[in-house]
C-alpha positions in Angstrom: 128.7 20.5 101.7 132.5 21.3 101.1 134.1 24.8 100.8 134.6 25.3 97.2 137.4 28.0 96.6 137.1 30.6 93.7 140.4 30.2 91.4 141.4 33.7 90.5 140.7 35.0 86.4 144.2 34.5 84.6 144.3 38.4 84.1 144.1 38.7 88.0 147.0 36.1 87.9 149.3 38.2 85.0 148.4 41.8 86.9 149.9 39.9 90.4 152.9 38.2 87.9 153.6 41.8 85.8 153.2 43.5 89.6 156.0 41.6 90.9 158.2 41.4 88.4 158.1 45.1 88.2 159.0 45.5 91.8 162.2 43.1 91.2 163.3 45.6 88.7 162.9 48.5 91.0 164.4 46.9 93.7 167.3 44.9 91.6 168.0 49.0 90.3 168.0 50.4 94.2 169.9 47.9 95.6 173.8 48.1 95.9 176.1 44.9 94.0 177.8 42.5 96.2 180.3 42.2 93.3 181.7 46.2 94.6 185.5 46.6 94.6 186.5 49.0 97.2 189.6 51.5 95.2 190.4 53.8 97.4 188.3 54.8 100.6 189.0 57.1 103.3 188.1 59.4 106.3 191.3 60.9 107.2 191.2 60.0 110.7 194.8 58.8 110.4 195.8 62.4 110.8 197.7 62.1 107.4 197.3 60.3 103.7 199.5 57.3 104.6 197.4 54.8 105.1 193.4 55.2 103.8 191.0 52.5 105.4 190.6 50.1 102.6 191.1 49.6 98.7 194.0 48.5 96.2 195.0 52.2 95.6 197.1 54.7 97.0 197.1 58.5 97.6 199.8 59.8 95.3 202.8 60.8 97.1 203.1 64.3 95.0 200.6 66.9 94.0 203.3 67.8 91.6 203.6 71.3 93.4 200.5 72.1 94.6 201.2 70.0 98.1 201.6 73.2 99.9 198.2 73.7 99.3 196.3 70.6 100.3 196.8 68.9 103.4 194.6 66.8 105.5 194.0 69.6 108.4 191.3 69.3 111.6 190.7 73.3 110.8 186.9 71.4 109.7 185.3 67.9 109.3 182.1 66.5 108.4 182.3 63.7 110.7 185.4 63.0 113.2 187.8 65.1 113.9 190.2 65.7 110.0 189.4 66.2 106.7 191.3 66.6 103.1 191.8 70.4 102.8 192.3 72.5 99.5 193.2 76.6 99.8 192.9 77.9 96.7 195.6 81.6 96.7 192.9 84.6 96.2 194.7 87.2 93.3 193.4 89.8 90.7 191.2 89.5 87.9 193.7 86.9 85.4 195.2 85.6 88.2 194.5 81.3 88.4 194.8 79.2 91.6 195.9 75.6 92.0 195.0 72.9 94.3 194.6 69.4 93.7 195.1 65.4 95.2 196.3 62.8 93.1 195.9 59.1 93.4 196.5 55.5 92.4 193.8 53.2 91.6 195.7 50.0 91.9 194.7 48.2 88.4 193.4 49.9 84.9 189.7 50.3 85.0 187.1 51.0 82.4 184.9 52.1 85.1 185.0 54.2 87.9 182.0 55.5 90.6 183.5 58.5 93.1 181.4 59.4 96.2 182.7 62.0 98.8 181.6 64.8 100.9 182.3 68.9 99.8 182.6 71.8 102.3 181.5 74.8 100.5 182.9 78.3 102.6 180.9 81.0 102.7 183.1 83.1 100.3 183.2 80.8 97.9 182.2 82.5 94.3 183.3 81.5 90.7 184.4 84.5 88.9 183.8 85.0 85.3 187.1 85.8 84.4 188.4 85.8 80.7 189.8 84.4 78.6 189.4 81.4 80.8 186.9 80.3 83.8 186.5 76.7 83.9 188.0 74.7 87.1 188.7 71.5 88.0 186.1 70.1 90.0 185.3 66.9 91.8 187.8 64.3 89.3 189.9 63.6 86.2 190.9 59.6 85.3 193.2 59.2 83.4 196.0 56.5 81.9 199.3 55.9 81.7 201.2 59.4 81.9 198.7 62.8 81.8 200.8 64.2 78.5 199.4 61.3 76.9 199.9 57.8 76.0 197.8 54.7 75.5 194.4 54.7 77.9 191.9 57.6 78.1 191.9 61.3 79.7 188.7 63.0 81.0 187.1 64.9 83.8 184.6 66.8 85.4 184.8 70.5 85.2 182.8 73.4 86.5 182.0 77.1 84.8 180.8 79.9 85.8 176.7 80.2 86.2 177.1 84.1 86.1 175.9 84.8 89.5 179.0 83.1 91.9 177.9 79.4 91.3 179.3 76.9 89.5 177.9 74.9 86.1 178.9 71.3 85.8 180.7 69.6 82.2 182.9 66.9 81.3 186.1 67.3 79.5 187.2 64.2 77.5 190.8 65.5 77.2 192.1 62.1 75.6 191.2 60.9 72.7 188.7 63.9 72.2 189.1 67.9 73.7 185.6 69.5 73.9 183.9 70.3 76.6 180.5 68.8 77.6 177.3 69.8 78.8 173.6 68.5 80.0 171.8 70.7 78.5 168.4 68.8 79.9 169.1 69.4 83.7 171.4 72.4 83.8 174.5 70.3 85.2 174.0 72.2 88.3 176.9 71.5 90.6 177.5 74.3 93.4 174.8 76.8 94.0 174.8 79.8 96.7 172.7 78.3 98.8 175.3 75.8 99.7 178.0 78.3 100.8 179.0 77.0 104.0 177.5 73.6 104.3 178.3 70.3 103.2 177.3 69.3 99.9 177.6 65.3 99.2 178.8 64.3 95.3 178.7 60.9 93.3 180.1 60.6 90.4 179.6 57.5 87.5 182.2 57.4 84.8 182.6 54.6 81.9 184.7 53.6 79.3 182.2 53.9 75.1 182.8 50.6 73.4 184.0 49.9 70.1 181.5 50.2 68.1 179.5 53.4 69.8 180.2 56.9 71.3 178.6 55.6 74.1 180.9 56.7 77.0 178.6 57.2 80.6 178.8 60.1 83.0 176.7 61.3 85.6 176.9 63.3 88.9 174.3 62.6 91.8 173.8 66.0 94.4 172.8 65.6 97.9 172.8 69.8 99.2 172.5 69.4 102.5 169.2 68.5 104.0 168.0 67.9 101.1 167.5 65.0 98.6 169.6 63.2 96.2 169.3 64.4 92.4 170.7 63.3 89.2 172.2 66.8 87.9 174.2 65.5 84.8 173.7 62.3 82.4 175.3 62.2 79.5 176.1 58.8 77.3 177.5 59.9 74.5 180.8 60.6 75.6 183.4 59.9 73.5 186.1 57.7 75.6 187.2 54.7 73.6 191.4 54.3 73.0 191.5 51.2 71.3 195.6 51.1 72.5 193.8 51.1 76.1 190.4 51.6 77.1 190.8 51.9 80.8 191.5 54.7 83.8 194.4 54.2 86.0 194.8 57.2 88.7 193.6 60.8 89.2 193.4 63.4 91.0 190.6 65.8 92.7 189.9 69.2 92.0 192.6 70.7 90.4 193.6 73.9 88.5 190.9 76.7 88.5 191.5 78.7 85.6 188.7 81.5 86.7 191.4 82.0 90.1 189.7 83.4 93.6 189.1 87.1 94.5 189.9 85.7 98.1 191.6 82.8 99.6 188.9 80.0 99.3 189.3 76.4 101.2 187.5 73.7 100.4 187.4 70.6 101.9 186.6 66.7 100.9 185.7 64.4 103.6 184.6 60.4 103.5 185.9 59.2 99.9 184.8 56.3 98.2 185.9 55.2 94.6 185.1 52.2 93.4 184.5 49.9 90.4 180.8 49.8 90.7 177.8 52.1 92.0 178.2 53.2 95.7 175.3 53.3 98.1 171.5 53.9 97.1 171.7 54.9 93.8 169.2 53.9 90.9 164.9 53.8 91.2 163.2 53.0 93.7 159.8 51.1 94.3 156.9 53.8 94.8 155.6 53.9 98.6 152.2 53.5 97.4 152.2 50.6 95.6 149.7 47.8 96.2 149.3 43.6 95.1 146.1 42.5 95.3 
């Protein structure tokens, strides 16, 4: 007598197909897109800003008056010898501070992703200093001249949390001018527990379409010894300009309206700027998922 194999029922076949489709979707969301274009990448191991590792972009030749406050330094590095040091001078209440590094993207881009590691010094304290205490943070992006013209403008900033830490918001300064919070996640940017450690940030800024105010801004942070967490997400940002719906340049950190009581030095290392997702951003298939 021959051996007869029992054919799986239609319900079992359908369940297997749905499970495999779910895994494929999860893995697709987790994968690094092959078409990612690196616009600027630098670990600062050349000892200066003259030669980024790769990319179409470049560091700007001037920091518009803050060049003495930003320099490639061997004082501290995440890996290797050098990092980019931003020194904010200390001052009394009412005194602002400034340190920024500008860059060119090397083209016109409707979506920009930035990843870097930020060292938060042990004396970091974001004071609530009237009349305004918002500080430039992560990155500002724009097109044309900073003060106006075709193209967009917007950037991630931080506000004081009342305890010395910082809460993220996004400020579209062209065409809108309002600060936008993420009230769901609270937008935690710098925690007091980050002081004396390196924190990795990844941010996405995507322009809106002509029909909707659907610009996208997201920020993920990975604290020292912790896991990556989405800490800011807005998908309703007013980032559309019919005369030029793109970004061309930007800067890191920048003006501090709160100022700092003591001179405060932050460091950036291992920066990557691209026009597509960086690293392993996205959901992964559950570890305990089984196909039966």
